[in-house]
Residue, then its C-alpha position, 0 to 999 in steps of 0.5 A: m500500500s502506498q504512503w499518501y501525503v498532503y502538501i502545500v506549495r508556494a506559488s510565484d504570486q505567494s499564494l499557497y496550493t494544497g494537494i495530495t500525492t504518493d511522491l512529493e518530489r515527483r509531484l513538485a517537479e510536475h507542478q514546476s514543469g507544467k506537465a501533469g501539474a494542476k491547472y492552478f499553476r497555468g498563470r503562476s509558477a510553483i516555487e517550493m514545497v513548504y509543507s507536507e504531512q503523511a496521511d492514512g491512505r488516499s481517503g485520509a489524505s483527501i479529508r485532510e486536504a479539504a480541511i487545510k483548504k478551508l483554513t484561512r491564509e493566516n492559519k495556513l501560514a501558521l501551519i507551515g510555520k511562517 
């Protein structure tokens, strides 16, 4: 069974993108290359992964992703320690 992660990427416009993956390095590379990355990065660039946490399976990762997306920007910044 694959290990799932929830992650946050900082974009070139300083916005924060949250997603899930089984491979953090590969997913960041996809976002940065524009191939297989999220549509979110079509008008901005993925700069760096600023946060990740392990999740209990895909379902757990999706639930945690939804919870993080509901946070305010201030709360997301607190989560990543900024």
